[in-house]
LONU-464734 format. One record per residue (C-alpha): x, y, z. Coordinates in steps of 0.05 Angstrom, whole numbers, plus 5000, padded with zeros to 4 digits. Layout:
BEGIN
u X, v Y, w Z
...
# end
This chain:
BEGIN
u 4979, v 5127, w 5828
u 4936, v 5064, w 5826
u 4899, v 5090, w 5765
u 4964, v 5102, w 5728
u 4988, v 5032, w 5746
u 4922, v 5003, w 5722
u 4930, v 5038, w 5654
u 5001, v 5013, w 5647
u 4980, v 4941, w 5661
u 4920, v 4941, w 5615
u 4940, v 4991, w 5562
u 4933, v 4942, w 5504
u 4865, v 4919, w 5526
u 4841, v 4991, w 5536
u 4870, v 5010, w 5468
u 4832, v 4953, w 5436
u 4767, v 4977, w 5468
u 4781, v 5048, w 5445
u 4793, v 5025, w 5373
u 4728, v 4984, w 5375
u 4690, v 5045, w 5401
u 4718, v 5089, w 5345
u 4698, v 5037, w 5293
u 4627, v 5034, w 5321
u 4624, v 5111, w 5319
u 4643, v 5110, w 5246
u 4585, v 5063, w 5230
u 4535, v 5117, w 5251
u 4556, v 5159, w 5191
u 4517, v 5111, w 5147
u 4442, v 5108, w 5142
u 4432, v 5032, w 5142
u 4371, v 5021, w 5097
u 4352, v 4993, w 5029
u 4369, v 5060, w 4996
u 4443, v 5040, w 5000
u 4433, v 4995, w 4939
u 4419, v 5014, w 4867
u 4351, v 4990, w 4843
u 4388, v 4938, w 4801
u 4444, v 4928, w 4851
u 4428, v 4856, w 4872
u 4419, v 4831, w 4799
u 4485, v 4866, w 4782
u 4519, v 4831, w 4840
u 4494, v 4764, w 4814
u 4520, v 4780, w 4744
u 4588, v 4798, w 4772
u 4591, v 4732, w 4810
u 4571, v 4694, w 4747
u 4629, v 4728, w 4710
u 4676, v 4706, w 4766
u 4660, v 4632, w 4754
u 4655, v 4638, w 4677
u 4711, v 4686, w 4656
u 4722, v 4701, w 4582
u 4782, v 4659, w 4562
u 4777, v 4669, w 4487
u 4843, v 4674, w 4448
u 4834, v 4749, w 4435
u 4824, v 4763, w 4509
u 4882, v 4720, w 4530
u 4929, v 4755, w 4480
u 4904, v 4823, w 4503
u 4914, v 4802, w 4575
u 4986, v 4781, w 4563
u 5002, v 4846, w 4527
u 4969, v 4888, w 4582
u 5005, v 4848, w 4636
u 5072, v 4866, w 4604
u 5053, v 4940, w 4601
u 5033, v 4939, w 4674
u 5098, v 4903, w 4693
u 5141, v 4949, w 4651
u 5113, v 5012, w 4683
u 5122, v 4982, w 4753
u 5194, v 4961, w 4739
u 5213, v 5028, w 4709
u 5180, v 5066, w 4766
u 5212, v 5024, w 4820
u 5281, v 5030, w 4788
u 5276, v 5106, w 4794
u 5246, v 5100, w 4863
u 5304, v 5057, w 4886
u 5355, v 5108, w 4862
u 5318, v 5166, w 4896
u 5307, v 5126, w 4960
u 5380, v 5103, w 4964
u 5409, v 5174, w 4958
u 5358, v 5212, w 4999
u 5350, v 5156, w 5050
u 5425, v 5157, w 5065
u 5423, v 5233, w 5072
u 5361, v 5229, w 5116
u 5395, v 5179, w 5162
u 5450, v 5229, w 5180
u 5505, v 5176, w 5177
u 5548, v 5220, w 5131
u 5547, v 5280, w 5178
u 5595, v 5292, w 5237
u 5567, v 5345, w 5284
u 5501, v 5338, w 5321
u 5473, v 5401, w 5290
u 5489, v 5381, w 5218
u 5461, v 5311, w 5232
u 5396, v 5341, w 5260
u 5389, v 5390, w 5201
u 5403, v 5333, w 5151
u 5351, v 5288, w 5184
u 5297, v 5341, w 5189
u 5306, v 5368, w 5118
u 5312, v 5303, w 5080
u 5261, v 5266, w 5123
u 5214, v 5324, w 5108
u 5225, v 5313, w 5033
u 5212, v 5238, w 5041
u 5151, v 5251, w 5083
u 5121, v 5299, w 5033
u 5133, v 5255, w 4972
u 5104, v 5193, w 5005
u 5043, v 5228, w 5036
u 5010, v 5239, w 4968
u 4981, v 5178, w 4933
u 5013, v 5156, w 4867
u 4948, v 5167, w 4829
u 4945, v 5239, w 4853
u 5017, v 5248, w 4828
u 4995, v 5218, w 4762
u 4938, v 5267, w 4756
u 4985, v 5325, w 4770
u 5037, v 5302, w 4719
u 4985, v 5290, w 4665
u 4955, v 5359, w 4678
u 5024, v 5390, w 4675
u 5059, v 5353, w 4617
u 5005, v 5314, w 4582
u 4988, v 5241, w 4574
u 5055, v 5203, w 4573
u 5081, v 5138, w 4602
u 5131, v 5181, w 4640
u 5072, v 5211, w 4679
u 5057, v 5141, w 4706
u 5130, v 5124, w 4718
u 5145, v 5188, w 4756
u 5079, v 5181, w 4794
u 5103, v 5112, w 4818
u 5175, v 5133, w 4831
u 5161, v 5193, w 4876
u 5116, v 5163, w 4930
u 5150, v 5095, w 4929
u 5217, v 5129, w 4933
u 5192, v 5167, w 4994
u 5168, v 5103, w 5028
u 5232, v 5064, w 5012
u 5276, v 5123, w 5032
u 5243, v 5129, w 5100
u 5253, v 5054, w 5113
u 5325, v 5056, w 5088
u 5340, v 5114, w 5135
u 5310, v 5077, w 5194
u 5350, v 5014, w 5177
u 5415, v 5054, w 5176
u 5398, v 5087, w 5242
u 5383, v 5019, w 5275
u 5452, v 4990, w 5257
u 5492, v 4968, w 5318
u 5544, v 5019, w 5340
u 5601, v 4971, w 5356
u 5624, v 4954, w 5285
u 5617, v 5027, w 5264
u 5659, v 5051, w 5323
u 5712, v 4999, w 5306
u 5717, v 5028, w 5235
u 5720, v 5099, w 5260
u 5774, v 5081, w 5310
u 5816, v 5050, w 5254
u 5813, v 5117, w 5216
u 5757, v 5104, w 5166
u 5723, v 5165, w 5136
u 5648, v 5175, w 5135
u 5643, v 5150, w 5064
u 5685, v 5088, w 5080
u 5643, v 5076, w 5143
u 5580, v 5077, w 5100
u 5609, v 5030, w 5046
u 5644, v 4981, w 5091
u 5603, v 4987, w 5155
u 5530, v 5008, w 5147
u 5512, v 4981, w 5078
u 5538, v 4909, w 5087
u 5496, v 4903, w 5150
u 5430, v 4928, w 5119
u 5433, v 4914, w 5044
u 5397, v 4847, w 5051
u 5339, v 4879, w 5090
u 5338, v 4936, w 5039
u 5330, v 4888, w 4981
u 5278, v 4846, w 5018
u 5235, v 4907, w 5033
u 5243, v 4933, w 4962
u 5216, v 4868, w 4935
u 5155, v 4875, w 4980
u 5143, v 4946, w 4955
u 5151, v 4921, w 4883
u 5090, v 4875, w 4893
u 5052, v 4938, w 4915
u 5078, v 4976, w 4854
u 5047, v 4924, w 4808
u 4978, v 4940, w 4836
u 4992, v 5015, w 4833
u 5015, v 5008, w 4760
u 4949, v 4974, w 4743
u 4907, v 5033, w 4767
u 4946, v 5083, w 4725
u 4894, v 5067, w 4671
u 4847, v 5115, w 4707
u 4885, v 5173, w 4677
u 4884, v 5142, w 4608
u 4947, v 5099, w 4606
u 4946, v 5027, w 4583
u 4954, v 4963, w 4622
u 4909, v 4914, w 4658
u 4872, v 4968, w 4695
u 4853, v 5001, w 4629
u 4824, v 4936, w 4603
u 4786, v 4925, w 4668
u 4758, v 4995, w 4664
u 4735, v 4986, w 4592
u 4703, v 4919, w 4607
u 4665, v 4948, w 4666
u 4639, v 5005, w 4623
u 4615, v 4954, w 4572
u 4584, v 4912, w 4629
u 4625, v 4852, w 4605
u 4638, v 4821, w 4674
u 4666, v 4757, w 4645
u 4722, v 4799, w 4613
u 4731, v 4839, w 4677
u 4748, v 4775, w 4716
u 4792, v 4749, w 4660
u 4836, v 4812, w 4666
u 4832, v 4810, w 4742
u 4859, v 4739, w 4740
u 4917, v 4763, w 4697
u 4931, v 4816, w 4750
u 4929, v 4763, w 4805
u 4976, v 4720, w 4765
u 5024, v 4779, w 4758
u 5023, v 4791, w 4833
u 5035, v 4717, w 4847
u 5094, v 4718, w 4798
u 5125, v 4777, w 4834
u 5111, v 4744, w 4902
u 5147, v 4680, w 4880
u 5205, v 4721, w 4853
u 5207, v 4760, w 4918
u 5209, v 4696, w 4959
u 5265, v 4670, w 4915
u 5306, v 4732, w 4926
u 5294, v 4730, w 5001
u 5316, v 4657, w 5003
u 5378, v 4676, w 4964
u 5394, v 4731, w 5014
u 5389, v 4683, w 5073
u 5424, v 4625, w 5039
u 5479, v 4600, w 5086
u 5517, v 4558, w 5036
u 5566, v 4606, w 5003
u 5573, v 4574, w 4935
u 5500, v 4562, w 4924
u 5481, v 4630, w 4950
u 5532, v 4663, w 4904
u 5506, v 4630, w 4841
u 5433, v 4642, w 4861
u 5449, v 4714, w 4877
u 5478, v 4726, w 4808
u 5418, v 4694, w 4775
u 5373, v 4742, w 4813
u 5416, v 4802, w 4794
u 5418, v 4781, w 4721
u 5343, v 4771, w 4717
u 5330, v 4838, w 4751
u 5377, v 4875, w 4703
u 5345, v 4842, w 4642
u 5275, v 4862, w 4667
u 5296, v 4934, w 4680
u 5331, v 4942, w 4613
u 5273, v 4907, w 4576
u 5222, v 4953, w 4610
u 5259, v 5017, w 4592
u 5271, v 4994, w 4521
u 5197, v 4979, w 4512
u 5177, v 5046, w 4541
u 5224, v 5085, w 4496
u 5215, v 5044, w 4432
u 5151, v 5003, w 4438
u 5111, v 5059, w 4472
u 5149, v 5112, w 4433
u 5158, v 5155, w 4496
u 5212, v 5208, w 4489
u 5239, v 5234, w 4555
u 5263, v 5301, w 4527
u 5195, v 5317, w 4498
u 5173, v 5330, w 4570
u 5215, v 5393, w 4568
u 5186, v 5421, w 4503
u 5164, v 5494, w 4503
u 5091, v 5472, w 4501
u 5098, v 5427, w 4561
u 5137, v 5479, w 4600
u 5084, v 5531, w 4587
u 5029, v 5482, w 4607
u 5067, v 5464, w 4671
u 5076, v 5538, w 4689
u 5001, v 5550, w 4678
u 4981, v 5490, w 4719
u 5027, v 5500, w 4779
u 5014, v 5575, w 4776
u 4940, v 5560, w 4781
u 4952, v 5515, w 4841
u 4982, v 5573, w 4881
u 4929, v 5622, w 4856
u 4968, v 5665, w 4806
u 4919, v 5706, w 4765
u 4858, v 5682, w 4806
u 4818, v 5734, w 4843
u 4786, v 5691, w 4897
u 4828, v 5628, w 4909
u 4789, v 5572, w 4943
u 4843, v 5561, w 4995
u 4831, v 5632, w 5021
u 4755, v 5625, w 5024
u 4723, v 5609, w 5091
u 4663, v 5572, w 5061
u 4707, v 5530, w 5016
u 4747, v 5510, w 5077
u 4684, v 5493, w 5115
u 4659, v 5448, w 5059
u 4727, v 5415, w 5050
u 4734, v 5400, w 5124
u 4666, v 5365, w 5123
u 4692, v 5322, w 5067
u 4755, v 5310, w 5107
u 4713, v 5284, w 5165
u 4675, v 5238, w 5118
u 4741, v 5212, w 5091
u 4766, v 5199, w 5162
u 4701, v 5160, w 5177
u 4710, v 5120, w 5112
u 4781, v 5100, w 5131
u 4760, v 5079, w 5202
u 4702, v 5038, w 5174
u 4749, v 5005, w 5123
u 4802, v 4984, w 5173
u 4746, v 4960, w 5220
u 4714, v 4916, w 5166
u 4782, v 4889, w 5146
u 4801, v 4875, w 5219
u 4737, v 4837, w 5234
u 4742, v 4794, w 5171
u 4816, v 4780, w 5183
u 4803, v 4762, w 5256
u 4750, v 4711, w 5235
u 4795, v 4677, w 5184
u 4866, v 4682, w 5213
u 4865, v 4618, w 5253
u 4855, v 4569, w 5195
u 4904, v 4612, w 5154
u 4964, v 4597, w 5199
u 5007, v 4540, w 5173
u 5028, v 4515, w 5243
u 4954, v 4508, w 5261
u 4937, v 4472, w 5197
u 4992, v 4421, w 5208
u 4977, v 4415, w 5283
u 5045, v 4436, w 5308
u 5018, v 4495, w 5348
u 4957, v 4463, w 5382
u 4974, v 4389, w 5374
u 4906, v 4378, w 5340
u 4902, v 4352, w 5269
u 4836, v 4353, w 5233
u 4822, v 4328, w 5162
u 4793, v 4396, w 5143
u 4852, v 4437, w 5166
u 4891, v 4437, w 5100
u 4832, v 4448, w 5053
u 4810, v 4506, w 5098
u 4881, v 4533, w 5100
u 4886, v 4531, w 5024
u 4818, v 4565, w 5015
u 4832, v 4622, w 5063
u 4902, v 4634, w 5036
u 4875, v 4637, w 4965
u 4822, v 4686, w 4989
u 4879, v 4729, w 5018
u 4916, v 4728, w 4952
u 4853, v 4744, w 4913
u 4835, v 4800, w 4961
u 4902, v 4837, w 4961
u 4919, v 4825, w 4888
u 4860, v 4868, w 4865
u 4874, v 4943, w 4876
u 4826, v 4984, w 4917
u 4805, v 5025, w 4857
u 4786, v 4963, w 4817
u 4744, v 4937, w 4876
u 4711, v 5006, w 4880
u 4695, v 5007, w 4805
u 4658, v 4941, w 4813
u 4624, v 4956, w 4880
u 4597, v 5023, w 4855
u 4553, v 4984, w 4806
u 4518, v 4953, w 4867
u 4517, v 5009, w 4919
u 4497, v 5081, w 4910
u 4554, v 5132, w 4914
u 4575, v 5146, w 4986
u 4622, v 5126, w 5041
u 4600, v 5053, w 5046
u 4623, v 5029, w 4977
u 4690, v 5063, w 4988
u 4699, v 5031, w 5057
u 4680, v 4962, w 5029
u 4729, v 4969, w 4971
u 4786, v 4989, w 5018
u 4768, v 4933, w 5066
u 4766, v 4880, w 5012
u 4837, v 4897, w 4991
u 4866, v 4905, w 5061
u 4833, v 4844, w 5091
u 4879, v 4799, w 5050
u 4941, v 4838, w 5070
u 4922, v 4841, w 5144
u 4903, v 4767, w 5146
u 4969, v 4747, w 5114
u 5010, v 4789, w 5162
u 4972, v 4763, w 5222
u 4979, v 4691, w 5200
u 5054, v 4700, w 5194
u 5056, v 4727, w 5265
u 5021, v 4664, w 5291
u 5068, v 4620, w 5250
u 5130, v 4654, w 5282
u 5106, v 4647, w 5354
u 5132, v 4599, w 5407
u 5087, v 4537, w 5406
u 5104, v 4509, w 5475
u 5054, v 4550, w 5517
u 4998, v 4535, w 5468
u 5013, v 4461, w 5466
u 5010, v 4460, w 5543
u 4941, v 4490, w 5540
u 4918, v 4439, w 5489
u 4947, v 4382, w 5531
u 4907, v 4409, w 5590
u 4843, v 4400, w 5550
u 4832, v 4470, w 5521
u 4792, v 4473, w 5457
u 4817, v 4509, w 5394
u 4778, v 4572, w 5412
u 4802, v 4571, w 5484
u 4874, v 4562, w 5461
u 4864, v 4622, w 5416
u 4834, v 4670, w 5468
u 4876, v 4649, w 5528
u 4941, v 4629, w 5494
u 4951, v 4656, w 5423
u 4915, v 4723, w 5427
u 4952, v 4751, w 5489
u 5019, v 4735, w 5455
u 5003, v 4763, w 5386
u 4958, v 4822, w 5405
u 5014, v 4874, w 5405
u 5036, v 4855, w 5334
u 4963, v 4851, w 5312
u 4950, v 4922, w 5337
u 5014, v 4947, w 5304
u 4993, v 4919, w 5237
u 4922, v 4948, w 5244
u 4952, v 5017, w 5255
u 5001, v 5008, w 5198
u 4946, v 4989, w 5149
u 4902, v 5046, w 5174
u 4958, v 5094, w 5154
u 4959, v 5063, w 5084
u 4883, v 5065, w 5079
u 4883, v 5138, w 5098
u 4928, v 5153, w 5038
u 4883, v 5112, w 4992
u 4814, v 5139, w 5012
u 4820, v 5196, w 4963
u 4831, v 5147, w 4905
u 4767, v 5106, w 4914
u 4729, v 5172, w 4915
u 4748, v 5181, w 4842
u 4694, v 5131, w 4822
u 4640, v 5160, w 4866
u 4656, v 5129, w 4933
u 4651, v 5196, w 4970
u 4698, v 5237, w 5012
u 4754, v 5282, w 4986
u 4766, v 5240, w 4924
u 4700, v 5254, w 4890
u 4709, v 5329, w 4899
u 4781, v 5325, w 4876
u 4760, v 5292, w 4811
u 4707, v 5345, w 4799
u 4758, v 5400, w 4812
u 4806, v 5368, w 4762
u 4750, v 5362, w 4710
u 4731, v 5435, w 4717
u 4803, v 5460, w 4721
u 4790, v 5491, w 4789
u 4863, v 5491, w 4809
u 4857, v 5529, w 4875
u 4804, v 5479, w 4898
u 4853, v 5424, w 4882
u 4904, v 5458, w 4927
u 4853, v 5464, w 4983
u 4834, v 5390, w 4978
u 4908, v 5369, w 4977
u 4919, v 5410, w 5040
u 4861, v 5375, w 5074
u 4887, v 5308, w 5049
u 4956, v 5322, w 5079
u 4923, v 5342, w 5145
u 4890, v 5274, w 5146
u 4956, v 5239, w 5132
u 4990, v 5278, w 5188
u 4933, v 5260, w 5236
u 4942, v 5186, w 5216
u 5017, v 5189, w 5226
u 5011, v 5223, w 5294
u 4955, v 5177, w 5319
u 4990, v 5115, w 5294
u 5058, v 5134, w 5324
u 5026, v 5152, w 5391
u 4986, v 5088, w 5397
u 5046, v 5045, w 5376
u 5082, v 5071, w 5439
u 5023, v 5046, w 5480
u 5027, v 4978, w 5447
u 5101, v 4969, w 5462
# end
């Protein structure tokens, strides 16, 4: 009884110790010696840093950067427009708000949530590979590859939002004789549409980065230019295109903030006009993107259903399930044994990545919080607070704006292929996201207990460990688990460029048209995702 009470009182502390122990365990999968680096790894690192401070800003590169930025944006907008339609329809069905009986509600939730779970569990680059293999190289391969997983993510969130709506206004509508459809239109949607739009804008920022890495399958955009520049060892051009990508992410972030402010605007007249400006700009962007894809890129939707593409799709998907193959890999014991070893390596890579990102974010989050920089939280103002705040926040933007695959393509020039370059690439991207989320948690906290500590003479570090950390630790742990889920889905992608794990074997299987091996690796990949979902959900209950 006392032991159970002890665990209840100290569950967050014990969970933190457990997570640290798991991270330390993952570090033993690496042989820490000089063999981790290429023979020319350090000189290459110096060259990459020189390119960072002296990017190629010639007129030709700037023009190419602008053109590639538009292609990246157009693919992201087109993909998200389809994702939003899919998420809205399936998300409503998955919420069960249109069903009456408990049985039909349960069936609807299980079936449609299963569809959303499957579509979001597979990374967008994997979907792109599958579409290209099935219907050939087409902009629609990238668009559908973005729409399916992002639709699954949005649909799951939309369903949860609808389920979390307060019951009182819904019961009032039902009592007055409203049908299920009327209850949805006049009850549920008005209460959640602002949150739906806000979260969609956040996912749109992520879609920009995902659109950039579609170059890996041969489609244009900023990622394609980065890849070509890396192959030519022109690091000054690499950073020029990376800066364009960062600028694109900042543009979307500013637009997202504008939309969020519009949604929370209290003054009716101003909010109305601002809202229409947002809607008009969004419609223009969507229409412009689809017009460019159909005319500028000369992509014809109905060509996807040509006899040649249908036959290729039949052959590809038939190969995935083993039709006409005598010894499918997914029925072979040795193939399973080898694949499960790669699965364990991928798990270790994801744990290392979230560990590196957590440590780096933890060391930088204090100067990144606005209420610490301006002294409102601790009551201490130092001359270096604002310069340090600006530096760390810029580092966060820089870190998260560059996709994991782009980081991996650069890091693999320094480190030999293996788990470490993949973990570092994933950590570099997620450190900026984690740091930003944590800083916002600190900015939203009640400042009174912390100011009392500062008044009593506590230093900044003492205020953090005895005042701030105990209050924000639950949210910190929640975000760590959330980002670990995302990292787990992305580990396979960094493996495409030699970072180890399932991704490297998946790329080889695609190159040699070993379709049943692809199926086996996808099954292992989905097992990992299920493990991450279960572990994350279980530990979240401990945090609460």
